[in-house]
DRENTI-739621 format. One record per residue: residue number from 1; residue in three letters; x, y, z of N, C-alpha, C in turn. Coordinates in nm, 3 decimals. Layout:
REM residues N
rec nr NUM, rest ALA, n_X X, n_Y Y, n_Z Z, ca_X X, ca_Y Y, ca_Z Z, c_X X, c_Y Y, c_Z Z
...
END
This chain:
REM residues 88
rec nr 1, rest UNK, n_X -0.944, n_Y 3.954, n_Z 0.698, ca_X -0.936, ca_Y 3.989, ca_Z 0.553, c_X -0.757, c_Y 4.066, c_Z 0.499
rec nr 2, rest UNK, n_X -0.726, n_Y 4.036, n_Z 0.412, ca_X -0.600, ca_Y 4.076, ca_Z 0.342, c_X -0.537, c_Y 4.211, c_Z 0.311
rec nr 3, rest UNK, n_X -0.490, n_Y 4.293, n_Z 0.319, ca_X -0.472, ca_Y 4.402, ca_Z 0.314, c_X -0.471, c_Y 4.393, c_Z 0.143
rec nr 4, rest UNK, n_X -0.414, n_Y 4.289, n_Z 0.095, ca_X -0.452, ca_Y 4.236, ca_Z -0.105, c_X -0.566, c_Y 4.264, c_Z -0.119
rec nr 5, rest UNK, n_X -0.665, n_Y 4.221, n_Z -0.028, ca_X -0.826, ca_Y 4.220, ca_Z -0.046, c_X -0.907, c_Y 4.307, c_Z -0.016
rec nr 6, rest UNK, n_X -0.828, n_Y 4.382, n_Z 0.072, ca_X -0.931, ca_Y 4.524, ca_Z 0.094, c_X -0.821, c_Y 4.614, c_Z 0.028
rec nr 7, rest UNK, n_X -0.720, n_Y 4.611, n_Z -0.064, ca_X -0.691, ca_Y 4.705, ca_Z -0.110, c_X -0.764, c_Y 4.700, c_Z -0.302
rec nr 8, rest UNK, n_X -0.828, n_Y 4.539, n_Z -0.337, ca_X -0.888, ca_Y 4.539, ca_Z -0.438, c_X -1.024, c_Y 4.562, c_Z -0.395
rec nr 9, rest UNK, n_X -1.131, n_Y 4.564, n_Z -0.286, ca_X -1.278, ca_Y 4.637, ca_Z -0.293, c_X -1.266, c_Y 4.758, c_Z -0.283
rec nr 10, rest UNK, n_X -1.170, n_Y 4.889, n_Z -0.185, ca_X -1.122, ca_Y 4.959, ca_Z -0.247, c_X -1.136, c_Y 5.034, c_Z -0.377
rec nr 11, rest UNK, n_X -1.059, n_Y 4.945, n_Z -0.494, ca_X -0.995, ca_Y 4.984, ca_Z -0.601, c_X -1.159, c_Y 5.016, c_Z -0.670
rec nr 12, rest UNK, n_X -1.220, n_Y 4.864, n_Z -0.647, ca_X -1.396, ca_Y 4.830, ca_Z -0.730, c_X -1.453, c_Y 4.935, c_Z -0.657
rec nr 13, rest UNK, n_X -1.445, n_Y 4.982, n_Z -0.503, ca_X -1.536, ca_Y 5.096, ca_Z -0.492, c_X -1.515, c_Y 5.270, c_Z -0.564
rec nr 14, rest UNK, n_X -1.377, n_Y 5.246, n_Z -0.619, ca_X -1.314, ca_Y 5.363, ca_Z -0.649, c_X -1.353, c_Y 5.423, c_Z -0.814
rec nr 15, rest UNK, n_X -1.334, n_Y 5.235, n_Z -0.877, ca_X -1.381, ca_Y 5.267, ca_Z -0.992, c_X -1.493, c_Y 5.180, c_Z -1.092
rec nr 16, rest UNK, n_X -1.597, n_Y 5.187, n_Z -0.990, ca_X -1.722, ca_Y 5.107, ca_Z -1.039, c_X -1.847, c_Y 5.188, c_Z -0.951
rec nr 17, rest UNK, n_X -1.887, n_Y 5.299, n_Z -1.033, ca_X -2.018, ca_Y 5.384, ca_Z -0.969, c_X -2.145, c_Y 5.265, c_Z -0.928
rec nr 18, rest UNK, n_X -2.136, n_Y 5.163, n_Z -1.054, ca_X -2.277, ca_Y 5.050, ca_Z -0.979, c_X -2.293, c_Y 5.018, c_Z -0.866
rec nr 19, rest UNK, n_X -2.133, n_Y 4.949, n_Z -0.854, ca_X -2.089, ca_Y 4.890, ca_Z -0.694, c_X -2.099, c_Y 4.960, c_Z -0.571
rec nr 20, rest UNK, n_X -2.015, n_Y 5.070, n_Z -0.598, ca_X -1.965, ca_Y 5.159, ca_Z -0.516, c_X -2.177, c_Y 5.151, c_Z -0.423
rec nr 21, rest UNK, n_X -2.277, n_Y 5.237, n_Z -0.560, ca_X -2.399, ca_Y 5.306, ca_Z -0.513, c_X -2.431, c_Y 5.123, c_Z -0.451
rec nr 22, rest UNK, n_X -2.408, n_Y 5.008, n_Z -0.486, ca_X -2.470, ca_Y 4.880, ca_Z -0.418, c_X -2.405, c_Y 4.889, c_Z -0.249
rec nr 23, rest UNK, n_X -2.320, n_Y 4.919, n_Z -0.294, ca_X -2.209, ca_Y 4.908, ca_Z -0.130, c_X -2.339, c_Y 4.991, c_Z -0.026
rec nr 24, rest UNK, n_X -2.329, n_Y 5.120, n_Z -0.074, ca_X -2.382, ca_Y 5.278, ca_Z -0.016, c_X -2.508, c_Y 5.247, c_Z 0.028
rec nr 25, rest UNK, n_X -2.594, n_Y 5.159, n_Z -0.032, ca_X -2.706, ca_Y 5.190, ca_Z -0.047, c_X -2.741, c_Y 5.028, c_Z 0.037
rec nr 26, rest UNK, n_X -2.689, n_Y 4.976, n_Z 0.115, ca_X -2.741, ca_Y 4.858, ca_Z 0.187, c_X -2.774, c_Y 4.958, c_Z 0.320
rec nr 27, rest UNK, n_X -2.869, n_Y 4.839, n_Z 0.327, ca_X -2.997, ca_Y 4.892, ca_Z 0.412, c_X -2.883, c_Y 4.877, c_Z 0.612
rec nr 28, rest UNK, n_X -2.776, n_Y 4.789, n_Z 0.592, ca_X -2.705, ca_Y 4.754, ca_Z 0.668, c_X -2.574, c_Y 4.736, c_Z 0.697
rec nr 29, rest UNK, n_X -2.491, n_Y 4.727, n_Z 0.771, ca_X -2.390, ca_Y 4.668, ca_Z 0.703, c_X -2.303, c_Y 4.515, c_Z 0.632
rec nr 30, rest UNK, n_X -2.421, n_Y 4.420, n_Z 0.766, ca_X -2.400, ca_Y 4.290, ca_Z 0.701, c_X -2.493, c_Y 4.316, c_Z 0.578
rec nr 31, rest UNK, n_X -2.482, n_Y 4.347, n_Z 0.521, ca_X -2.644, ca_Y 4.346, ca_Z 0.386, c_X -2.530, c_Y 4.400, c_Z 0.275
rec nr 32, rest UNK, n_X -2.452, n_Y 4.532, n_Z 0.331, ca_X -2.348, ca_Y 4.542, ca_Z 0.293, c_X -2.232, c_Y 4.445, c_Z 0.231
rec nr 33, rest UNK, n_X -2.209, n_Y 4.366, n_Z 0.339, ca_X -2.077, ca_Y 4.242, ca_Z 0.351, c_X -2.157, c_Y 4.129, c_Z 0.268
rec nr 34, rest UNK, n_X -2.269, n_Y 4.150, n_Z 0.297, ca_X -2.346, ca_Y 4.003, ca_Z 0.259, c_X -2.247, c_Y 4.066, c_Z 0.032
rec nr 35, rest UNK, n_X -2.370, n_Y 4.183, n_Z 0.046, ca_X -2.319, ca_Y 4.185, ca_Z -0.135, c_X -2.154, c_Y 4.186, c_Z -0.144
rec nr 36, rest UNK, n_X -2.053, n_Y 4.239, n_Z -0.086, ca_X -1.912, ca_Y 4.225, ca_Z -0.104, c_X -1.880, c_Y 4.121, c_Z -0.113
rec nr 37, rest UNK, n_X -1.941, n_Y 4.017, n_Z -0.060, ca_X -1.893, ca_Y 3.900, ca_Z -0.058, c_X -1.912, c_Y 3.841, c_Z -0.202
rec nr 38, rest UNK, n_X -2.048, n_Y 3.879, n_Z -0.246, ca_X -2.063, ca_Y 3.811, ca_Z -0.329, c_X -2.047, c_Y 3.813, c_Z -0.476
rec nr 39, rest UNK, n_X -1.961, n_Y 3.947, n_Z -0.433, ca_X -1.839, ca_Y 3.966, ca_Z -0.596, c_X -1.733, c_Y 3.947, c_Z -0.492
rec nr 40, rest UNK, n_X -1.724, n_Y 3.848, n_Z -0.461, ca_X -1.553, ca_Y 3.799, ca_Z -0.443, c_X -1.523, c_Y 3.865, c_Z -0.320
rec nr 41, rest UNK, n_X -1.522, n_Y 3.950, n_Z -0.258, ca_X -1.464, ca_Y 4.062, ca_Z -0.119, c_X -1.451, c_Y 4.008, c_Z -0.030
rec nr 42, rest UNK, n_X -1.375, n_Y 3.960, n_Z 0.042, ca_X -1.382, ca_Y 3.858, ca_Z 0.219, c_X -1.410, c_Y 4.000, c_Z 0.295
rec nr 43, rest UNK, n_X -1.468, n_Y 4.072, n_Z 0.339, ca_X -1.489, ca_Y 4.224, ca_Z 0.370, c_X -1.523, c_Y 4.186, c_Z 0.522
rec nr 44, rest UNK, n_X -1.488, n_Y 4.259, n_Z 0.583, ca_X -1.499, ca_Y 4.287, ca_Z 0.752, c_X -1.621, c_Y 4.431, c_Z 0.734
rec nr 45, rest UNK, n_X -1.659, n_Y 4.460, n_Z 0.865, ca_X -1.710, ca_Y 4.583, ca_Z 0.849, c_X -1.604, c_Y 4.684, c_Z 0.892
rec nr 46, rest UNK, n_X -1.550, n_Y 4.709, n_Z 0.974, ca_X -1.459, ca_Y 4.789, ca_Z 0.917, c_X -1.378, c_Y 4.860, c_Z 0.811
rec nr 47, rest UNK, n_X -1.395, n_Y 4.771, n_Z 0.698, ca_X -1.349, ca_Y 4.796, ca_Z 0.563, c_X -1.471, c_Y 4.831, c_Z 0.470
rec nr 48, rest UNK, n_X -1.578, n_Y 4.812, n_Z 0.476, ca_X -1.750, ca_Y 4.859, ca_Z 0.470, c_X -1.702, c_Y 5.001, c_Z 0.526
rec nr 49, rest UNK, n_X -1.696, n_Y 5.014, n_Z 0.593, ca_X -1.722, ca_Y 5.164, ca_Z 0.668, c_X -1.613, c_Y 5.239, c_Z 0.614
rec nr 50, rest UNK, n_X -1.521, n_Y 5.174, n_Z 0.590, ca_X -1.390, ca_Y 5.290, ca_Z 0.506, c_X -1.413, c_Y 5.288, c_Z 0.376
rec nr 51, rest UNK, n_X -1.479, n_Y 5.215, n_Z 0.312, ca_X -1.485, ca_Y 5.212, ca_Z 0.143, c_X -1.627, c_Y 5.344, c_Z 0.163
rec nr 52, rest UNK, n_X -1.714, n_Y 5.347, n_Z 0.236, ca_X -1.833, ca_Y 5.381, ca_Z 0.273, c_X -1.763, c_Y 5.575, c_Z 0.206
rec nr 53, rest UNK, n_X -1.681, n_Y 5.593, n_Z 0.262, ca_X -1.647, ca_Y 5.719, ca_Z 0.228, c_X -1.541, c_Y 5.814, c_Z 0.094
rec nr 54, rest UNK, n_X -1.518, n_Y 5.638, n_Z 0.016, ca_X -1.431, ca_Y 5.690, ca_Z -0.055, c_X -1.543, c_Y 5.766, c_Z -0.226
rec nr 55, rest UNK, n_X -1.509, n_Y 5.861, n_Z -0.222, ca_X -1.594, ca_Y 5.886, ca_Z -0.359, c_X -1.587, c_Y 5.839, c_Z -0.457
rec nr 56, rest UNK, n_X -1.655, n_Y 5.795, n_Z -0.533, ca_X -1.712, ca_Y 5.784, ca_Z -0.699, c_X -1.675, c_Y 5.864, c_Z -0.783
rec nr 57, rest UNK, n_X -1.615, n_Y 5.813, n_Z -0.909, ca_X -1.589, ca_Y 5.961, ca_Z -0.968, c_X -1.712, c_Y 5.957, c_Z -1.089
rec nr 58, rest UNK, n_X -1.758, n_Y 6.067, n_Z -1.136, ca_X -1.918, ca_Y 6.067, ca_Z -1.207, c_X -1.875, c_Y 6.092, c_Z -1.328
rec nr 59, rest UNK, n_X -1.947, n_Y 6.079, n_Z -1.434, ca_X -1.963, ca_Y 6.098, ca_Z -1.526, c_X -1.839, c_Y 6.238, c_Z -1.577
rec nr 60, rest UNK, n_X -1.760, n_Y 6.267, n_Z -1.677, ca_X -1.709, ca_Y 6.358, ca_Z -1.669, c_X -1.561, c_Y 6.386, c_Z -1.532
rec nr 61, rest UNK, n_X -1.591, n_Y 6.356, n_Z -1.453, ca_X -1.499, ca_Y 6.354, ca_Z -1.345, c_X -1.376, c_Y 6.311, c_Z -1.348
rec nr 62, rest UNK, n_X -1.236, n_Y 6.301, n_Z -1.343, ca_X -1.127, ca_Y 6.269, ca_Z -1.281, c_X -1.069, c_Y 6.295, c_Z -1.142
rec nr 63, rest UNK, n_X -1.089, n_Y 6.130, n_Z -1.102, ca_X -0.995, ca_Y 6.164, ca_Z -0.992, c_X -0.866, c_Y 6.073, c_Z -0.972
rec nr 64, rest UNK, n_X -0.761, n_Y 6.157, n_Z -0.963, ca_X -0.626, ca_Y 6.128, ca_Z -0.939, c_X -0.579, c_Y 6.055, c_Z -0.822
rec nr 65, rest UNK, n_X -0.525, n_Y 5.984, n_Z -0.796, ca_X -0.453, ca_Y 5.845, ca_Z -0.713, c_X -0.344, c_Y 6.002, c_Z -0.645
rec nr 66, rest UNK, n_X -0.315, n_Y 6.072, n_Z -0.717, ca_X -0.216, ca_Y 6.136, ca_Z -0.667, c_X -0.282, c_Y 6.258, c_Z -0.625
rec nr 67, rest UNK, n_X -0.228, n_Y 6.369, n_Z -0.472, ca_X -0.324, ca_Y 6.469, ca_Z -0.437, c_X -0.243, c_Y 6.538, c_Z -0.476
rec nr 68, rest UNK, n_X -0.281, n_Y 6.702, n_Z -0.518, ca_X -0.246, ca_Y 6.838, ca_Z -0.580, c_X -0.182, c_Y 6.903, c_Z -0.461
rec nr 69, rest UNK, n_X -0.096, n_Y 6.949, n_Z -0.459, ca_X -0.032, ca_Y 7.072, ca_Z -0.373, c_X -0.151, c_Y 7.131, c_Z -0.294
rec nr 70, rest UNK, n_X -0.230, n_Y 7.160, n_Z -0.328, ca_X -0.368, ca_Y 7.234, ca_Z -0.270, c_X -0.350, c_Y 7.146, c_Z -0.182
rec nr 71, rest UNK, n_X -0.438, n_Y 6.986, n_Z -0.197, ca_X -0.422, ca_Y 6.888, ca_Z -0.104, c_X -0.374, c_Y 6.886, c_Z -0.011
rec nr 72, rest UNK, n_X -0.242, n_Y 6.871, n_Z -0.051, ca_X -0.119, ca_Y 6.855, ca_Z 0.071, c_X -0.166, c_Y 6.955, c_Z 0.153
rec nr 73, rest UNK, n_X -0.127, n_Y 7.111, n_Z 0.117, ca_X -0.148, ca_Y 7.173, ca_Z 0.209, c_X -0.275, c_Y 7.188, c_Z 0.306
rec nr 74, rest UNK, n_X -0.406, n_Y 7.183, n_Z 0.225, ca_X -0.474, ca_Y 7.137, ca_Z 0.344, c_X -0.512, c_Y 7.033, c_Z 0.413
rec nr 75, rest UNK, n_X -0.437, n_Y 6.947, n_Z 0.440, ca_X -0.378, ca_Y 6.835, ca_Z 0.546, c_X -0.231, c_Y 6.818, c_Z 0.599
rec nr 76, rest UNK, n_X -0.180, n_Y 6.931, n_Z 0.533, ca_X -0.049, ca_Y 6.943, ca_Z 0.659, c_X -0.026, c_Y 6.955, c_Z 0.787
rec nr 77, rest UNK, n_X 0.055, n_Y 6.898, n_Z 0.820, ca_X 0.036, ca_Y 6.954, ca_Z 0.970, c_X 0.099, c_Y 7.085, c_Z 0.966
rec nr 78, rest UNK, n_X 0.027, n_Y 7.131, n_Z 1.158, ca_X 0.079, ca_Y 7.280, ca_Z 1.130, c_X 0.188, c_Y 7.287, c_Z 1.215
rec nr 79, rest UNK, n_X 0.248, n_Y 7.377, n_Z 1.289, ca_X 0.358, ca_Y 7.422, ca_Z 1.338, c_X 0.261, c_Y 7.461, c_Z 1.506
rec nr 80, rest UNK, n_X 0.327, n_Y 7.449, n_Z 1.604, ca_X 0.295, ca_Y 7.402, ca_Z 1.729, c_X 0.375, c_Y 7.577, c_Z 1.738
rec nr 81, rest UNK, n_X 0.298, n_Y 7.634, n_Z 1.853, ca_X 0.389, ca_Y 7.754, ca_Z 1.916, c_X 0.330, c_Y 7.750, c_Z 2.026
rec nr 82, rest UNK, n_X 0.395, n_Y 7.816, n_Z 2.122, ca_X 0.397, ca_Y 7.825, ca_Z 2.286, c_X 0.272, c_Y 7.721, c_Z 2.320
rec nr 83, rest UNK, n_X 0.401, n_Y 7.588, n_Z 2.295, ca_X 0.346, ca_Y 7.452, ca_Z 2.404, c_X 0.359, c_Y 7.463, c_Z 2.512
rec nr 84, rest UNK, n_X 0.503, n_Y 7.553, n_Z 2.581, ca_X 0.521, ca_Y 7.509, ca_Z 2.709, c_X 0.561, c_Y 7.347, c_Z 2.718
rec nr 85, rest UNK, n_X 0.626, n_Y 7.389, n_Z 2.801, ca_X 0.772, ca_Y 7.262, ca_Z 2.783, c_X 0.690, c_Y 7.133, c_Z 2.770
rec nr 86, rest UNK, n_X 0.788, n_Y 7.055, n_Z 2.721, ca_X 0.743, ca_Y 6.858, ca_Z 2.706, c_X 0.799, c_Y 6.836, c_Z 2.821
rec nr 87, rest UNK, n_X 0.679, n_Y 6.739, n_Z 2.891, ca_X 0.781, ca_Y 6.646, ca_Z 2.943, c_X 0.759, c_Y 6.520, c_Z 2.956
rec nr 88, rest UNK, n_X 0.809, n_Y 6.398, n_Z 2.971, ca_X 0.865, ca_Y 6.260, ca_Z 2.925, c_X 0.788, c_Y 6.189, c_Z 3.064
END
């Protein structure tokens, strides 16, 4: 699968609740792949698994493409203290 196709697939998953529901309610990875292929997305199992983690907006909710400062702080790396000597 090309990155462009994967990006289109992820975009559809995040913007279409019905499509996301169809993929997420599939009974197997193979059936989820079949649904995606029928909709023009040549996906593989890893793409389906990654897409399953994408939240779809519900009515009245807005998922911005940008992370807030609080989101960034929550996922930022920490400071390593007293790690001892590092050997290569």
